[in-house]
C-alpha positions, -999 to +999 in steps of 0.1 A: -386+784-248-411+767-277-407+731-276-417+708-310-426+670-294-433+639-311-446+615-283-464+579-280-478+567-255-491+534-247-500+510-223-483+480-222-501+448-205-532+452-180-567+454-193-560+482-213-547+461-235-576+441-262-567+406-268-559+417-300-534+431-282-546+470-302-543+495-276-559+519-293-591+530-272-558+539-240-540+557-275-576+577-283-575+585-249-542+601-250-542+625-275-581+632-259-562+653-229-534+665-259-571+675-270-584+697-245-547+709-228-552+729-263-523+736-271-513+727-316-510+686-320-509+666-344-519+630-349-503+604-373-500+566-378-473+564-350-471+598-330-486+628-319-471+661-325-472+695-301-460+725-299-458+742-268-437+755-239-415+730-225-433+736-190-461+728-211-454+699-229-435+686-208-463+684-178-489+673-212-464+642-210-463+639-178-500+636-167-504+617-202-486+584-190-498+589-153-538+586-173-524+556-194-502+546-155-536+538-146-552+507-163-516+489-175-491+477-156-462+492-177-460+515-202-445+530-232-430+561-237-412+584-263-407+616-264-387+638-289-383+671-287-371+696-304-367+732-287-354+768-308-358+795-299-374+828-320-396+796-343-433+798-331-453+775-351-429+749-359-453+726-360-469+739-396-434+761-409-410+730-409-429+708-436-437+743-457-404+752-454-399+713-461-428+720-490-414+746-508-379+726-506-396+696-528-418+722-555-450+722-538-453+686-534-473+664-509-452+656-483-466+619-471-477+604-506-458+573-522-465+572-562-472+536-554 
């Protein structure tokens, strides 16, 4: 079963949160775990999108959450799953489809 997941995992409190409230170091470590999983992924300002089987994605979320929980008393986890049979490479195909519908415009750029 192919799954496209949008996930955000970050510490709340403890030594994993910088004095200025930043969580960048912990987030970078999570993205490293995602990268090392070998699953296709893309990171943007708010989420990391990952594609794999349901078991692979859920296992990855668990490992990332446990990693952050080892450094923080509380962890925020947001996961959105798109489960769609017969649509491989959804990570790229969904964007390409919208881009075609927009007449080739680049998604995510503003004209301002």
